[in-house]
C-alpha positions in Angstrom: 25.0 9.0 -16.7 24.9 11.9 -14.2 25.2 14.4 -17.0 22.3 12.7 -18.9 19.9 13.1 -16.0 21.3 16.3 -14.4 18.8 19.0 -13.4 15.7 17.0 -14.3 13.0 14.9 -12.6 15.1 11.9 -13.4 18.3 13.2 -11.7 18.3 10.4 -9.1 18.9 7.9 -11.9 22.3 9.5 -12.2 23.2 7.8 -8.9 23.9 4.1 -9.4 22.8 3.0 -6.0 19.4 4.6 -6.3 18.9 3.2 -9.8 19.8 -0.3 -8.7 17.4 -0.3 -5.8 14.7 1.3 -7.9 14.9 -1.4 -10.5 15.0 -4.2 -7.9 12.1 -2.7 -6.1 10.1 -2.4 -9.3 10.6 -6.1 -10.1 9.5 -7.0 -6.5 6.5 -4.7 -6.7 5.4 -6.3 -10.0 5.7 -9.7 -8.3 3.6 -8.6 -5.4 0.8 -7.3 -7.6 0.9 -10.4 -9.7 0.4 -12.5 -6.5 -2.4 -10.2 -5.3 -4.3 -11.0 -8.5 -3.5 -14.7 -8.3 -4.5 -15.1 -4.7 -7.8 -13.2 -5.1 -8.8 -15.4 -8.0 -7.7 -18.7 -6.4 -9.6 -17.8 -3.2 -12.8 -17.2 -5.2 -12.2 -20.6 -6.9 -11.5 -22.5 -3.7 -14.5 -21.1 -1.8 -17.8 -19.4 -2.7 -18.1 -17.9 0.8 -17.8 -14.1 0.9 -16.6 -14.2 4.5 -13.8 -16.7 3.6 -12.7 -14.8 0.6 -12.7 -11.5 2.6 -10.5 -13.3 5.1 -7.7 -13.2 2.5 -7.7 -9.4 2.7 -7.8 -9.6 6.5 -4.9 -12.1 6.6 -2.9 -9.8 4.4 -3.6 -6.7 6.5 -3.9 -8.1 10.0 -0.1 -8.5 10.6 0.3 -4.7 10.1 -2.1 -4.2 13.0 -0.2 -6.7 15.2 3.4 -6.0 14.3 3.9 -2.6 12.5 4.6 -0.6 15.6 7.1 -3.2 16.9 8.7 -3.0 13.4 8.9 0.8 13.6 10.6 0.6 17.0 13.1 -1.9 15.6 13.6 0.2 12.5 14.7 3.2 14.7 17.0 1.0 16.8 18.9 -1.4 14.4 20.7 -1.5 11.1 17.9 -1.1 8.5 20.0 -2.6 5.7 20.4 -5.9 7.5 16.8 -6.0 8.6 15.7 -5.6 5.0 18.0 -8.4 3.8 16.6 -10.8 6.5 13.1 -9.9 5.5 13.7 -10.6 1.8 15.0 -14.1 2.7 12.0 -14.7 4.9 9.5 -13.6 2.2 11.4 -15.6 -0.5 11.2 -18.8 1.6 7.5 -18.3 2.4 6.4 -17.7 -1.1 8.6 -20.5 -2.5 7.0 -23.0 -0.2 3.6 -21.7 -1.2 4.4 -22.2 -4.9 5.6 -25.8 -4.2 2.4 -26.6 -2.3 0.3 -25.2 -5.1 2.3 -27.2 -7.7 1.7 -30.4 -5.8 -2.1 -29.6 -5.7 -2.1 -29.5 -1.9 -3.3 -25.9 -1.7 -6.6 -25.3 0.1 -8.3 -22.2 1.3 -7.0 -22.6 4.9 -3.4 -22.9 3.7 -3.9 -19.9 1.4 -5.1 -17.8 4.3 -2.2 -19.0 6.4 0.5 -18.2 3.8 -1.1 -14.8 3.1 -0.8 -14.0 6.8 2.9 -15.0 6.7 3.6 -12.8 3.7 1.7 -9.9 5.3 3.8 -10.4 8.4 7.0 -10.0 6.4 5.6 -6.8 4.8 4.5 -5.4 8.2 8.1 -5.5 9.3 9.4 -4.3 6.0 7.3 -1.2 5.5 8.5 1.1 8.3 12.1 0.0 7.6 11.8 0.6 3.8 10.2 4.0 4.4 13.1 5.3 6.3 16.1 4.3 4.0 15.6 6.7 1.1 17.6 9.6 2.7 20.4 7.1 3.1 20.6 5.9 -0.5 20.2 9.3 -2.4 22.1 12.6 -2.1 20.2 15.3 -0.3 19.8 17.6 -3.3 17.9 14.8 -5.2 15.7 13.7 -2.4 12.5 15.2 -3.7 13.0 13.8 -7.2 13.7 10.4 -5.6 10.4 10.6 -3.7 8.5 11.2 -7.0 10.3 8.4 -8.8 9.4 6.0 -6.0 5.8 6.9 -6.5 6.1 6.2 -10.2 7.7 2.8 -9.4 4.8 1.7 -7.2 2.1 2.8 -9.6 3.8 1.6 -12.7 4.1 -1.8 -11.1 0.4 -1.6 -10.1 -0.4 -1.4 -13.8 2.2 -3.9 -15.1 1.8 -6.5 -12.3 -1.9 -7.5 -12.9 -1.4 -7.6 -16.6 1.6 -9.9 -16.4 -0.1 -11.9 -13.7 -3.1 -12.4 -15.8 -1.0 -13.8 -18.7 0.9 -16.1 -16.4 -2.3 -17.2 -14.6 -3.8 -18.3 -17.9 -0.7 -20.0 -19.4 1.3 -21.1 -16.3 -1.1 -21.4 -13.5 -1.1 -19.6 -10.1 1.9 -21.6 -9.0 4.0 -19.8 -11.6 2.9 -16.5 -10.3 4.0 -17.5 -6.8 7.3 -18.7 -8.1 8.0 -15.4 -10.0 7.2 -13.5 -6.8 9.6 -15.6 -4.7 12.4 -14.9 -7.2 11.5 -11.2 -7.1 12.4 -11.1 -3.4 15.9 -12.4 -4.3 16.3 -9.6 -6.8 15.4 -7.0 -4.2 17.8 -8.8 -1.8 20.6 -8.4 -4.4 19.8 -4.7 -4.8 20.0 -4.2 -1.0 23.2 -6.2 -0.8 24.8 -3.8 -3.3 24.1 -1.0 -0.9 27.2 -0.8 1.4 26.4 1.5 4.2 27.3 2.6 7.7 24.1 2.4 9.8 22.7 5.9 10.4 20.3 4.7 13.1 22.7 3.6 15.9 20.9 1.9 18.7 20.0 4.2 21.5 20.7 3.5 25.1 17.2 2.3 25.8 15.3 -0.9 25.5 12.8 -1.8 22.9 10.0 -1.4 25.5 11.3 2.1 26.5 11.6 3.2 22.9 8.1 1.9 22.2 6.6 3.9 25.1 8.5 7.0 24.2 7.2 6.8 20.6 3.6 6.5 21.7 3.9 9.4 24.1 5.3 11.5 21.2 2.3 10.5 19.0 -0.1 11.4 21.8 1.4 14.9 22.0 1.0 15.5 18.2 -2.5 16.9 17.7 -2.1 17.0 13.9 -0.9 13.4 13.7 -3.8 12.2 15.9 -6.3 14.1 13.6 -4.6 12.4 10.6 -5.1 9.0 12.2 -8.8 9.7 12.5 -9.0 10.6 8.8 -7.0 7.5 7.9 -9.2 5.0 9.7 -12.4 6.7 8.4 -11.1 6.3 4.8 -9.6 2.8 4.9 -12.5 1.3 6.8 -14.8 1.9 3.9 -12.5 1.9 0.9 -11.3 -1.6 1.8 -14.6 -2.9 0.5 -13.4 -2.9 -3.1 -10.4 -5.1 -2.3 -12.4 -7.5 0.0 -15.3 -7.9 -2.4 -13.9 -7.6 -6.0 -13.1 -11.3 -6.4 -16.5 -12.3 -5.2 -18.3 -9.7 -7.3 -16.3 -10.6 -10.4 -16.9 -14.4 -10.2 -20.4 -14.7 -8.8 -22.2 -11.3 -9.4 -20.7 -10.3 -12.7 -19.8 -13.8 -14.0 -16.4 -12.8 -15.3 -13.6 -15.0 -16.5 -10.1 -14.9 -14.9 -8.9 -12.8 -17.8 -11.7 -10.3 -17.4 -11.1 -10.2 -13.6 -7.4 -9.4 -14.4 -8.5 -6.5 -16.7 -10.4 -4.9 -13.8 -7.1 -4.9 -11.8 -5.3 -3.5 -14.8 -7.9 -0.7 -15.1 -7.5 0.1 -11.4 -3.7 0.2 -11.8 -3.7 2.4 -14.8 -6.1 4.7 -13.0 -3.7 4.9 -10.1 -0.8 5.7 -12.4 -2.8 8.5 -14.1 -3.9 9.7 -10.7 -0.3 9.9 -9.6 0.4 12.4 -12.3 -2.7 14.6 -11.9 -2.4 14.6 -8.1 0.5 17.1 -8.3 -1.6 19.3 -10.6 -4.8 19.2 -8.6 -3.1 19.6 -5.3 -1.9 23.0 -6.4 -5.4 24.0 -7.3 -7.0 23.2 -3.9 -6.2 22.2 -0.3 -5.3 18.7 0.7 -8.3 18.6 2.9 -10.6 19.5 0.0 -9.0 17.0 -2.3 -9.2 14.2 0.3 -12.9 14.9 0.8 -13.7 15.0 -3.0 -11.7 11.8 -3.4 -13.8 10.0 -0.8 -17.1 11.3 -2.3 -16.1 10.1 -5.8 -15.0 6.7 -4.5 -18.3 6.3 -2.8 -20.1 7.1 -6.1 -17.9 4.6 -7.9 -18.6 1.9 -5.4 -22.4 2.5 -5.8 -22.1 2.7 -9.6 -20.5 -0.7 -9.9 -23.4 -2.4 -8.2 -26.0 -0.6 -10.3 -24.5 -0.5 -13.8 -23.8 -3.5 -16.1 -21.3 -4.2 -18.8 -17.6 -5.2 -18.8 -16.5 -1.9 -20.4 -18.5 0.1 -17.9 -16.9 -1.8 -15.0 -13.4 -1.2 -16.3 -14.2 2.5 -16.6 -15.5 2.6 -13.0 -12.4 0.8 -11.8 -10.2 3.3 -13.7 -11.8 6.2 -12.0 -11.6 4.4 -8.7 -7.9 4.0 -9.1 -7.4 7.7 -9.7 -9.2 8.9 -6.6 -8.1 6.0 -4.3 -4.5 7.1 -5.1 -5.3 10.7 -4.4 -6.8 9.9 -0.9 -4.0 7.5 0.1 -1.3 9.9 -1.2 -2.6 12.8 0.9 -2.8 10.6 4.0 0.7 9.2 3.6 2.4 12.5 2.6 0.9 14.1 5.7 2.1 11.2 7.8 5.6 12.0 6.6 5.2 15.7 7.2 4.0 15.2 10.8 6.7 12.6 11.7 9.6 14.1 13.7 13.0 12.8 12.5 13.9 11.1 15.8 10.6 9.1 15.9 10.2 8.7 12.1 10.0 4.9 12.1 7.6 4.8 15.1 5.3 7.5 13.8 5.1 5.9 10.4 4.5 2.5 12.0 1.5 3.9 13.9 0.1 5.2 10.6 0.6 1.9 8.9 -1.0 0.1 11.8 -4.1 2.2 11.6 -4.2 2.1 7.8 -3.7 -1.7 7.5 -5.6 -2.5 10.7 -8.6 -0.7 9.4 -8.5 -2.8 6.2 -8.1 -6.0 8.2 -11.1 -5.4 10.5 -13.4 -3.9 7.9 -12.7 -6.6 5.4 -14.3 -9.1 7.7 -17.3 -6.8 8.1 -17.8 -6.5 4.4 -17.5 -10.3 4.0 -20.0 -10.9 6.7 -22.5 -8.5 5.2 -22.0 -10.1 1.8 -22.6 -13.5 3.4 -25.9 -12.3 5.0 -27.1 -10.4 2.0 -25.0 -10.2 -1.2 -21.7 -8.7 -2.3 -23.5 -6.0 -4.2 -25.5 -4.9 -1.1 -22.4 -5.0 1.0 -20.7 -2.7 -1.5 -23.7 -0.3 -1.4 -23.6 -0.1 2.3 -19.9 0.7 2.2 -20.5 3.4 -0.4 -23.3 5.2 1.5 -21.4 4.9 4.8 -18.3 6.4 3.2 -20.3 9.3 1.8 -21.8 10.1 5.3 -18.6 9.6 7.3 -16.4 11.5 4.9 -18.8 14.5 5.2 -18.8 14.4 9.0 -15.0 14.1 9.2 -14.4 16.8 6.7 -16.3 19.4 8.8 -15.2 18.3 12.3 -11.6 16.8 11.8 -9.8 19.3 9.6 -6.4 18.5 8.2 -3.6 21.1 8.3 -2.4 21.9 4.9 0.8 20.2 3.6 3.4 22.1 1.7 2.4 21.7 -2.0 4.7 19.5 -4.1 6.6 21.0 -7.0 6.5 17.7 -8.8 3.7 16.3 -10.8 4.0 12.8 -9.7 2.6 11.6 -6.4 4.1 9.0 -4.0 1.0 7.0 -3.5 1.6 4.1 -1.2 2.9 3.4 2.3 5.9 1.8 0.7 6.5 4.8 -1.5 6.3 7.6 1.0 9.6 9.0 2.0 9.3 12.8 2.2 11.3 14.4 5.0 10.7 17.6 6.8 13.2 19.0 9.3 10.6 20.4 11.7 7.2 19.0 10.9 3.9 20.5 12.0 2.6 19.0 15.1 6.1 18.0 16.4 7.0 17.9 20.0 8.1 21.5 20.2 5.4 22.2 22.8 
């Protein structure tokens, strides 16, 4: 196996542990994207209120705002392998109960929001921990290739998950989607269990409170990281409109069926997968700052277009382009977060970034839902589009990003769960 993949972008697959975790994570990611599609459609079926439907997105993202930093501190202090195993068991139990409730026809919008919050809580603790383990499960010489393949994993599952979820939604109902997702956590648990390791993050001689305070002081001293956080919140606050309003737009503005709604997610996912490939090419042609700005501008035009143009084919095309440039922007933000995170504080720095990223989504989703309630989902989307255009321009000129080292790979790591790049002495570290 090692000889087959030696000296190629697939070299990490020559290491059995990485391959096992990659496959297990792919199945789990597919289950997660399936559930995202199912939850969005069921929410639109259970309630016609844009605010209530937007609360689903808020319930999913709010735990990251509340718990991610605590999770980052814990990730730096305790055995990450054990933490990940406990989290898989928690997520399995939560989603299994949700599938049983749905099967018994006891599910209502309030329960859906509550269980979405529980799942989001599990992920808020999992994300900083999962981000930090890649150097522990792959040899040092294959780390860059492993990063690229983790990005492929996430974006491939983004395309496969909605498609498979749409089929199961039609033939087996949403309870079958929930059941599949619960089992997927057990598969990931099995993959983590196969990893026998000695914890590399021994607990320091300091309390959780002390470690938390020290991490925040480190973030405060890093100018580049603080600038990055401004860019992150300015992007996520407006880009969240698509995830908060797509179910409402699909069912009530565009009058789509559940199958057609699923195809929109598939188009978004395929766009993200294509964008992952072209990111490595385009990032060599321009700076990260320029690419982030162009991505925000194109996204704002996509948001505006989907409220002005008609036709199912046109909508799929717009969502495809949206997926490409949404991935570009989030890739840049997450790669820079890795670059600016000192090794000692890696979990805490990344947790702060996740907190800002997901917190922006949680808060803004409520805003877009409220505006849709007062006016319409289409008008709310137009407001988000115009505001993104204006804010992105202001931030581009007044909050510059320091250039990241260009990647030699053509595949981007495009999600918070897929960002693992390490730098020995990142820009904006505490050297001063």
